[in-house]
C-alpha positions as CSV (number, residue, x, y, z in Angstrom):
1,M,-70.4,-37.9,142.6
2,P,-69.4,-35.1,140.2
3,H,-66.7,-32.9,141.2
4,E,-69.2,-30.0,141.6
5,P,-72.3,-31.1,143.2
6,G,-73.4,-27.4,143.4
7,T,-74.2,-25.4,146.6
8,P,-72.5,-25.7,149.8
9,G,-75.7,-27.4,151.0
10,D,-75.3,-30.0,148.5
11,W,-71.8,-30.6,149.6
12,L,-73.0,-30.8,153.2
13,R,-75.6,-33.4,152.2
14,Y,-73.0,-35.7,150.7
15,A,-70.7,-35.1,153.7
16,R,-73.5,-36.2,156.1
17,S,-74.3,-39.2,154.0
18,D,-70.5,-40.2,154.1
19,L,-70.5,-39.6,157.9
20,A,-73.6,-41.6,158.5
21,L,-71.9,-44.5,156.6
22,A,-68.7,-44.0,158.8
23,R,-70.8,-44.2,162.1
24,A,-73.1,-46.9,161.1
25,P,-73.0,-50.3,163.0
26,V,-71.5,-52.8,160.8
27,S,-70.6,-56.5,160.8
28,K,-67.1,-58.0,161.3
29,E,-66.8,-58.3,157.4
30,V,-66.6,-54.5,156.9
31,L,-62.9,-53.5,156.8
32,L,-61.9,-50.5,159.0
33,E,-60.2,-49.0,155.9
34,V,-63.8,-48.6,154.4
35,L,-65.2,-46.6,157.3
36,C,-62.0,-44.5,157.5
37,F,-62.6,-43.8,153.7
38,H,-66.2,-42.5,154.4
39,A,-65.0,-40.4,157.4
40,Q,-62.3,-38.9,155.3
41,Q,-64.8,-38.2,152.5
42,A,-67.2,-36.6,155.0
43,T,-64.4,-34.3,156.3
44,E,-63.4,-33.5,152.7
45,K,-66.9,-32.5,151.5
46,A,-67.5,-30.5,154.6
47,L,-64.2,-28.4,153.9
48,K,-65.3,-27.9,150.4
49,A,-68.7,-26.7,151.4
50,V,-67.0,-24.1,153.6
51,L,-64.7,-23.0,150.8
52,I,-67.5,-22.6,148.3
53,N,-69.7,-20.7,150.9
54,R,-66.8,-18.3,151.0
55,G,-66.9,-17.8,147.3
56,M,-63.7,-19.9,146.8
57,T,-63.3,-22.7,144.2
58,A,-63.0,-26.1,145.8
59,P,-59.7,-27.8,144.4
60,W,-59.8,-31.2,142.9
61,T,-58.1,-32.8,145.7
62,H,-58.7,-35.4,148.4
63,N,-55.7,-33.9,150.5
64,L,-57.3,-32.7,153.7
65,R,-54.2,-30.6,154.5
66,T,-54.5,-28.9,151.3
67,L,-58.2,-28.0,152.1
68,L,-57.5,-26.9,155.8
69,D,-54.7,-24.6,154.5
70,L,-57.1,-23.0,152.0
71,L,-59.6,-22.0,154.8
72,P,-60.0,-18.2,155.2
73,P,-58.2,-16.9,158.3
74,D,-61.5,-15.9,160.1
75,V,-62.5,-19.6,159.9
76,A,-61.0,-21.7,162.7
77,A,-60.3,-25.3,161.8
78,P,-61.6,-27.8,164.2
79,R,-59.7,-28.6,167.3
80,G,-57.6,-31.6,166.7
81,A,-57.3,-30.8,163.0
82,M,-54.2,-32.2,161.2
83,K,-51.1,-30.1,162.3
84,P,-48.4,-29.8,159.8
85,P,-45.4,-31.8,160.5
86,P,-42.6,-30.2,162.6
């Protein structure tokens, strides 16, 4: 996937695709790490959709903490979102 798929809707389409893969029934041969990867990718792309929707540039990062920290103050992070270490 190119770094800039385009509109927030494009980013959400990719996010939904990754989430569908993470949720899909799988055989025993599928590694948990692969499912976790797709769940992380879905979250990353959804956060980037929000940033782009707000007129911000989505940074070239896979770090969810970085993306959460960039959310505008009027956008509440999801309940249970990663909390910074004490």
